[in-house]
N, CA, C and O of each residue as an XYZ file, in Angstrom:
448
protein
N    -105.331    350.060     75.179
C    -104.723    351.323     74.772
C    -103.357    351.506     75.435
O    -102.361    351.785     74.767
N    -103.329    351.344     76.756
C    -102.068    351.528     77.470
C    -101.070    350.440     77.070
O     -99.870    350.695     76.973
N    -101.566    349.250     76.842
C    -100.706    348.135     76.443
C     -99.915    348.487     75.183
O     -98.717    348.216     75.103
N    -100.581    349.085     74.210
C     -99.901    349.426     72.957
C     -98.824    350.488     73.173
O     -97.812    350.492     72.471
N     -99.031    351.387     74.135
C     -98.006    352.395     74.433
C     -96.750    351.727     74.998
O     -95.633    352.100     74.639
N     -96.933    350.741     75.882
C     -95.778    350.012     76.410
C     -95.049    349.282     75.291
O     -93.819    349.279     75.252
N     -95.792    348.666     74.387
C     -95.162    347.953     73.277
C     -94.403    348.915     72.361
O     -93.299    348.606     71.913
N     -94.989    350.071     72.088
C     -94.320    351.067     71.246
C     -93.028    351.548     71.903
O     -91.992    351.638     71.246
N     -93.090    351.854     73.194
C     -91.888    352.325     73.898
C     -90.832    351.228     73.927
O     -89.646    351.514     73.758
N     -91.239    349.978     74.138
C     -90.290    348.863     74.134
C     -89.618    348.742     72.767
O     -88.406    348.548     72.683
N     -90.411    348.858     71.694
C     -89.859    348.778     70.338
C     -88.872    349.919     70.074
O     -87.771    349.692     69.571
N     -89.276    351.151     70.420
C     -88.399    352.301     70.186
C     -87.125    352.211     71.024
O     -86.053    352.596     70.558
N     -87.229    351.710     72.251
C     -86.057    351.536     73.099
C     -85.104    350.506     72.489
O     -83.889    350.704     72.487
N     -85.655    349.413     71.974
C     -84.814    348.388     71.346
C     -84.143    348.930     70.085
O     -82.961    348.679     69.850
N     -84.894    349.668     69.282
C     -84.316    350.277     68.072
C     -83.201    351.249     68.456
O     -82.138    351.261     67.835
N     -83.449    352.060     69.479
C     -82.427    352.991     69.960
C     -81.188    352.225     70.405
O     -80.066    352.617     70.085
N     -81.385    351.142     71.136
C     -80.245    350.353     71.604
C     -79.449    349.747     70.466
O     -78.219    349.799     70.467
N     -80.135    349.179     69.508
C     -79.451    348.547     68.373
C     -78.702    349.585     67.540
O     -77.543    349.379     67.178
N     -79.367    350.700     67.238
C     -78.710    351.744     66.443
C     -77.546    352.374     67.204
O     -76.489    352.631     66.627
N     -77.739    352.620     68.493
C     -76.657    353.211     69.297
C     -75.470    352.263     69.381
O     -74.322    352.685     69.243
N     -75.744    350.986     69.606
C     -74.672    349.995     69.664
C     -73.902    349.959     68.354
O     -72.675    350.055     68.343
N     -74.627    349.819     67.252
C     -73.985    349.719     65.944
C     -73.224    351.004     65.602
O     -72.093    350.956     65.118
N     -73.854    352.141     65.856
C     -73.203    353.410     65.555
C     -71.970    353.651     66.397
O     -70.972    354.173     65.900
N     -72.023    353.278     67.673
C     -70.884    353.479     68.563
C     -69.729    352.549     68.199
O     -68.579    352.978     68.105
N     -70.048    351.279     67.999
C     -69.013    350.287     67.676
C     -68.303    350.640     66.376
O     -67.103    350.403     66.239
N     -69.033    351.202     65.426
C     -68.443    351.558     64.132
C     -67.949    353.000     64.070
O     -67.493    353.457     63.022
N     -68.038    353.709     65.180
C     -67.486    355.059     65.253
C     -68.321    356.148     64.594
O     -67.791    357.200     64.236
N     -69.624    355.909     64.430
C     -70.472    356.885     63.754
C     -71.164    357.858     64.704
O     -71.609    358.925     64.280
N     -71.259    357.505     65.972
C     -72.009    358.365     66.890
C     -71.439    358.267     68.303
O     -70.648    357.381     68.624
N     -71.874    359.214     69.132
C     -71.518    359.230     70.542
C     -72.820    359.280     71.337
O     -73.745    360.011     70.982
N     -72.882    358.509     72.398
C     -74.069    358.478     73.255
C     -74.149    359.775     74.058
O     -73.171    360.185     74.684
N     -75.315    360.419     74.039
C     -75.495    361.692     74.735
C     -75.913    361.517     76.188
O     -75.658    362.401     77.006
N     -76.547    360.403     76.528
C     -76.954    360.134     77.902
C     -75.709    359.739     78.700
O     -75.089    358.723     78.385
N     -75.320    360.516     79.734
C     -74.071    360.233     80.457
C     -74.023    358.832     81.082
O     -72.988    358.167     81.037
N     -75.139    358.388     81.661
C     -75.152    357.055     82.269
C     -74.958    355.973     81.212
O     -74.132    355.076     81.378
N     -75.718    356.059     80.130
C     -75.616    355.054     79.081
C     -74.276    355.147     78.359
O     -73.760    354.138     77.880
N     -73.710    356.349     78.278
C     -72.380    356.500     77.690
C     -71.343    355.762     78.523
O     -70.430    355.140     77.980
N     -71.485    355.833     79.852
C     -70.558    355.116     80.728
C     -70.688    353.611     80.527
O     -69.684    352.901     80.483
N     -71.925    353.119     80.407
C     -72.144    351.692     80.176
C     -71.587    351.297     78.815
O     -70.945    350.256     78.678
N     -71.834    352.127     77.813
C     -71.350    351.858     76.457
C     -69.830    351.862     76.408
O     -69.224    351.048     75.710
N     -69.220    352.768     77.142
C     -67.751    352.846     77.166
C     -67.140    351.650     77.879
O     -66.064    351.180     77.511
N     -67.843    351.154     78.917
C     -67.347    349.975     79.631
C     -67.317    348.763     78.713
O     -66.289    348.108     78.538
N     -68.471    348.491     78.138
C     -68.574    347.348     77.227
C     -69.821    347.515     76.376
O     -70.934    347.467     76.901
N     -69.660    347.710     75.078
C     -70.813    347.956     74.210
C     -71.876    346.857     74.249
O     -73.068    347.153     74.159
N     -71.469    345.612     74.379
C     -72.453    344.532     74.403
C     -73.311    344.597     75.672
O     -74.497    344.269     75.640
N     -72.710    345.021     76.783
C     -73.476    345.210     78.017
C     -74.544    346.270     77.802
O     -75.678    346.113     78.254
N     -74.192    347.335     77.122
C     -75.149    348.393     76.793
C     -76.322    347.824     75.993
O     -77.481    348.061     76.331
N     -76.019    347.079     74.941
C     -77.065    346.517     74.086
C     -77.960    345.559     74.872
O     -79.184    345.603     74.744
N     -77.356    344.704     75.675
C     -78.147    343.761     76.461
C     -79.024    344.477     77.490
O     -80.153    344.054     77.741
N     -78.519    345.544     78.078
C     -79.308    346.332     79.024
C     -80.517    346.952     78.331
O     -81.627    346.903     78.862
N     -80.312    347.531     77.158
C     -81.423    348.131     76.412
C     -82.460    347.076     76.023
O     -83.661    347.323     76.130
N     -82.009    345.910     75.577
C     -82.936    344.855     75.199
C     -83.661    344.285     76.422
O     -84.829    343.909     76.329
N     -82.974    344.220     77.562
C     -83.586    343.760     78.807
C     -84.692    344.716     79.237
O     -85.776    344.279     79.623
N     -84.423    346.025     79.171
C     -85.440    347.026     79.516
C     -86.638    346.893     78.576
O     -87.784    346.989     79.016
N     -86.382    346.674     77.298
C     -87.483    346.486     76.345
C     -88.306    345.250     76.689
O     -89.534    345.275     76.599
N     -87.639    344.174     77.083
C     -88.362    342.951     77.468
C     -89.230    343.203     78.704
O     -90.356    342.712     78.785
N     -88.714    343.955     79.647
C     -89.496    344.295     80.839
C     -90.706    345.142     80.451
O     -91.806    344.927     80.962
N     -90.505    346.100     79.551
C     -91.623    346.937     79.104
C     -92.699    346.108     78.407
O     -93.889    346.372     78.579
N     -92.299    345.124     77.635
C     -93.276    344.235     77.002
C     -94.039    343.467     78.075
O     -95.261    343.332     77.998
N     -93.320    342.963     79.074
C     -93.969    342.254     80.168
C     -94.945    343.130     80.927
O     -96.047    342.692     81.258
N     -94.554    344.358     81.203
C     -95.458    345.305     81.873
C     -96.668    345.565     80.987
O     -97.795    345.646     81.476
N     -96.438    345.696     79.688
C     -97.547    345.914     78.763
C     -98.536    344.762     78.762
O     -99.746    344.972     78.687
N     -98.017    343.545     78.847
C     -98.879    342.367     78.839
C     -99.786    342.358     80.073
O    -100.969    342.028     79.983
N     -99.222    342.723     81.217
C     -99.986    342.669     82.465
C    -100.612    343.996     82.856
O    -101.206    344.105     83.929
N    -100.491    345.009     82.004
C    -100.981    346.346     82.359
C    -102.499    346.445     82.384
O    -103.049    347.298     83.081
N    -103.174    345.600     81.647
C    -104.635    345.714     81.549
C    -105.305    345.559     82.908
O    -106.218    346.315     83.238
N    -104.865    344.599     83.690
C    -105.488    344.381     84.993
C    -105.218    345.534     85.948
O    -106.084    345.896     86.744
N    -104.027    346.111     85.878
C    -103.680    347.231     86.750
C    -104.441    348.479     86.331
O    -104.957    349.209     87.177
N    -104.511    348.722     85.042
C    -105.134    349.936     84.523
C    -106.632    349.967     84.828
O    -107.191    351.035     85.074
N    -107.275    348.817     84.813
C    -108.707    348.779     85.094
C    -109.035    349.280     86.502
O    -110.130    349.783     86.754
N    -108.069    349.136     87.412
C    -108.323    349.556     88.790
C    -107.984    351.030     89.041
O    -108.239    351.535     90.135
N    -107.424    351.718     88.067
C    -107.051    353.118     88.246
C    -108.258    354.040     88.095
O    -109.180    353.763     87.327
N    -108.233    355.126     88.835
C    -109.263    356.151     88.681
C    -109.040    356.856     87.347
O    -107.907    356.923     86.872
N    -110.101    357.384     86.736
C    -109.973    358.004     85.405
C    -108.911    359.101     85.331
O    -108.187    359.164     84.337
N    -108.789    359.957     86.329
C    -107.784    361.020     86.307
C    -106.371    360.473     86.358
O    -105.481    360.976     85.672
N    -106.161    359.450     87.162
C    -104.837    358.817     87.270
C    -104.503    358.109     85.966
O    -103.368    358.158     85.492
N    -105.497    357.454     85.395
C    -105.306    356.751     84.124
C    -104.894    357.736     83.029
O    -104.001    357.447     82.233
N    -105.548    358.902     82.993
C    -105.208    359.909     81.981
C    -103.794    360.438     82.201
O    -103.044    360.614     81.241
N    -103.426    360.693     83.453
C    -102.060    361.138     83.757
C    -101.035    360.113     83.335
O     -99.980    360.461     82.804
N    -101.342    358.841     83.568
C    -100.455    357.753     83.184
C    -100.299    357.710     81.664
O     -99.194    357.528     81.154
N    -101.400    357.878     80.953
C    -101.346    357.900     79.484
C    -100.513    359.062     78.972
O     -99.765    358.912     78.007
N    -100.636    360.214     79.607
C     -99.845    361.384     79.195
C     -98.362    361.109     79.391
O     -97.549    361.449     78.531
N     -98.006    360.499     80.511
C     -96.598    360.172     80.757
C     -96.088    359.186     79.707
O     -94.994    359.362     79.172
N     -96.875    358.149     79.409
C     -96.465    357.188     78.381
C     -96.336    357.859     77.018
O     -95.419    357.556     76.255
N     -97.257    358.768     76.717
C     -97.204    359.489     75.450
C     -95.926    360.322     75.362
O     -95.278    360.353     74.317
N     -95.563    360.995     76.449
C     -94.347    361.814     76.461
C     -93.093    360.954     76.302
O     -92.159    361.334     75.597
N     -93.078    359.796     76.959
C     -91.930    358.891     76.809
C     -91.829    358.399     75.373
O     -90.736    358.343     74.811
N     -92.960    358.044     74.776
C     -92.958    357.595     73.375
C     -92.495    358.712     72.447
O     -91.752    358.467     71.497
N     -92.930    359.923     72.721
C     -92.491    361.072     71.922
C     -90.988    361.270     72.047
O     -90.308    361.504     71.048
N     -90.471    361.181     73.251
C     -89.031    361.336     73.468
C     -88.252    360.275     72.708
O     -87.269    360.591     72.038
N     -88.677    359.018     72.805
C     -87.974    357.949     72.083
C     -88.116    358.088     70.573
O     -87.208    357.716     69.831
N     -89.232    358.613     70.114
C     -89.388    358.869     68.684
C     -88.387    359.924     68.230
O     -87.755    359.774     67.184
N     -88.244    360.985     69.010
C     -87.270    362.035     68.676
C     -85.845    361.503     68.720
O     -85.018    361.864     67.883
N     -85.557    360.644     69.697
C     -84.223    360.039     69.776
C     -83.962    359.174     68.544
O     -82.879    359.221     67.961
N     -84.955    358.391     68.156
C     -84.801    357.544     66.970
C     -84.607    358.393     65.717
O     -83.767    358.077     64.874
N     -85.376    359.462     65.594
C     -85.197    360.365     64.456
C     -83.824    361.023     64.482
O     -83.233    361.267     63.430
N     -83.313    361.312     65.671
C     -81.977    361.902     65.793
C     -80.912    360.947     65.259
O     -79.891    361.389     64.731
N     -81.142    359.655     65.393
C     -80.191    358.680     64.839
C     -80.093    358.806     63.320
O     -79.067    358.465     62.731
N     -81.145    359.287     62.697
C     -81.130    359.418     61.233
C     -80.076    360.412     60.758
O     -79.616    360.328     59.619
N     -79.685    361.363     61.627
C     -78.653    362.346     61.241
C     -77.354    361.675     60.834
O     -76.705    362.111     59.883
N     -76.969    360.632     61.531
C     -75.741    359.937     61.161
C     -76.029    358.667     60.357
O     -75.183    358.217     59.584
N     -77.223    358.087     60.538
C     -77.516    356.813     59.885
C     -77.734    356.949     58.381
O     -77.248    356.121     57.611
N     -78.457    357.981     57.954
C     -78.746    358.150     56.522
C     -77.465    358.309     55.707
O     -77.305    357.610     54.707
N     -76.534    359.211     56.096
C     -75.292    359.305     55.309
C     -74.486    358.006     55.291
O     -73.890    357.657     54.273
N     -74.469    357.293     56.420
C     -73.726    356.026     56.475
C     -74.371    355.014     55.537
O     -73.666    354.335     54.790
N     -75.685    354.903     55.560
C     -76.365    353.955     54.679
C     -76.198    354.326     53.210
O     -76.109    353.440     52.359
N     -76.153    355.626     52.896
C     -75.929    356.043     51.522
C     -74.545    355.602     51.043
O     -74.389    355.121     49.921
N     -73.552    355.770     51.902
C     -72.192    355.358     51.535
C     -72.138    353.837     51.371
O     -71.550    353.341     50.410
N     -72.738    353.104     52.289
C     -72.725    351.647     52.212
C     -73.503    351.140     50.995
O     -73.087    350.187     50.337
N     -74.612    351.775     50.708
C     -75.483    351.349     49.602
C     -74.831    351.596     48.246
O     -74.897    350.750     47.354
N     -74.197    352.769     48.096
C     -73.673    353.160     46.780
C     -72.195    352.842     46.584
O     -71.609    353.217     45.568
N     -71.591    352.156     47.544
C     -70.177    351.844     47.339
C     -69.964    350.407     46.937
O     -68.826    349.986     46.727
């Protein structure tokens, strides 16, 4: 169960990174996270690689999470699941927020 949450967060983080990179490079969006905006402003490819690196780490944590989770007490395990759920919800909202600029851009690209 926890493993799938790590995989979902890794996927959403990678999607966020790819969309943010593409949108920023093409002038369609601005990064709202001040730290990531600074990284993106320094060098967009560094931003993308950082996001993909974090996703790879999350996948790795997900792969090895089963052994760690088995040793957790039920209350701690539930708290951990709630935190993962909140992070997944946040990344889902961020991904949906990308649709505000992505849908009009894709419509223009598709119909032109």
